[in-house]
N, C-alpha and C positions, 0 to 999 in steps of 0.2 A: 377765099371767100366761101362762106357757107350760106346756102339758100335755106331759110327757115320758113316753114308754113306753120302757123299757130292756129289751133282750133280749141274751143272751149269744150270742157266735158259736158255730157248730156245732163238734162234736168234731173234733180234729185228730189227725194221726199221733202227735204228741208226747203229747197227752192219753192216747191209747191205750197209749203206751209208758211212761206214768208219769213224764214229764219236764216241767219247768217251762220254757216257751218264752221268757218275757220278750219281748225285741224280735226274737228269732229268727223269721224270716218263714216259718213252716211252713204247709203247706196243709191243707185239710179232708180228712179221711178219707172213705171211702164212707159211713160212718155219719153224719158231719158234713154231707155233701151231702143225705142223706135228712132230717136234722133241719132243714136250711135250707128244703127243700121243704115240710116240715110247718109250719114257722114261717109261710111264705107262705100256706098254707091256713088256719092258725089265725087269722091277722090279715087275711084277705081281705075281711072285712066292714067293716074300718075304713078311714077316709081319713086320710092323713097329709099335712100341708103340706110336709114334707121328711123325708128319711131321712138320718141321719148315721151314719158308721162310721169306724173308724180306718183308717189307710192300710196296716195289716198285712193280708196276703192272707187270713187266716182270717176277718177281720171283713168286708172288702169283698166277698169271695166269698159269704159268708152273705147279705149284702145283695142281691147280684146274683141269686143263685139264688132267694131268697125273693121279691124285689120288682122284679126287672129288667123285668118286663112290665107293671108298673103305671104310672100316670101321675105318681107321686110322684118328684120329683128325688132322686137319691142323691148325697151329698157325702162325700168322704173328708177326714178332718181328723186330722193327726198328734197333736193334743192329746188325742185319745181312745185313744192307744196303751196297751198293757199297761205295767206297771212294768218298768224296765230292771234286770234282776237282775245285770248286770255279770258278774263271774267265776262267778256261780251259774247263768247261763243254760244251759239244757238239763241241769241237774243233776236228780236224782230229786226229784219233787214232795214226797215225804215229808221229804227233807232241807231243802228250801226252806221248807215249811210249818212245820217245827219251830223255825225261827229267824227267821221273817219279822217277828215282833214287835220284834226288835232294830233293824229298819230303817224304823220308822215316821218317826222324825225324823232319823236318820243314814242316809246312802246305803249300799246294798249295795256291796261292794268293786268299784270301777270301774263302778258303776251309779248308781241314783238312789234316793231315799227315797220313801215313800208321801206324805210331805208335799210333795215336789216334784211328784209325780203330781197331787195335789190342786190345786196352783197352776196346772197346765196345764188341769185340768178347770174351775177357776174362770174362767180366761180364756175358755174355750169358752162357759161359761154366760152370761158377761157379753155376749158377742156374740149368743148365742141370744136373750136378753132384748131386745136392741136391734133385732134383725132379725125375730123371730118372735113378738112379743107377741100374745096372744090366738090363738095357733095351737097345733096338735097335731103333735108330731114324734116320730119313732122313732129311738132310738140303738141301734146294734148295736156292742157293745164287749167288754170284758174284765173280769175280776174287779176289777182296780184301777180301772177306769172306774166300776164300780158302787160301789166303796168311796168314791170321790170324790163321787158323786151323793148317797149316803146321808149323808156327812159334811157337805157343803156345803148341801144342801137341807133335810135333816131335822135337822141340828144335832147328830148323834151324834158323839162324839169319835172322832178317827182311831184312837186306841189301841183303843177298843172295837170299832170296825168291823173293823179288821185282825185282831184276835185272836178275834172271835166266830166260831163255827162257820158255815161257808158251804155252802149247797147250792143246786143249780140249781132254778129254778122257772120256770113259763111266763110270764115277764115281771114287771117291777116298774113301778109307776106313781108319778110324782112331779109335784107342782105347783110350778113355779118362779115365785116372786113377787118383785117389786121391793121392796127395803127402804129 
């Protein structure tokens, strides 16, 4: 079993502008930098065998600011990226949120579906079980990363996960078990 703590990346310039970034590689805003420092303080009492983040700047920068001075290794993994919104990348978040349920099983125009994101996350989780069994890891990712974790580990349908109201919280904990 692997204990997974999931945290969202810090606030970005696109978040503040009300835009859905998708795979656009936007940086953390000053607020996001403060949130990353707070994340490091909030989790400073915990020991992680490894820290994983997506290779998008907002995720790895959150990891570096929060945990760069700890002894836990930090690994970037593209499988943890946000959903590729394709033609809807950097469109107003209200616009993307209103229609995202249409893209659970079918891809965003010139992008990917949440089902495809979930397949990426599944591959990552299989590797995690093979390499970090009986360990505790931290994942810093995106909303789509969390959707995949909730679907794959807790068994909640993807349609339910994607359409349910989402709000930030100070971390989610999952227990990944072999089946």
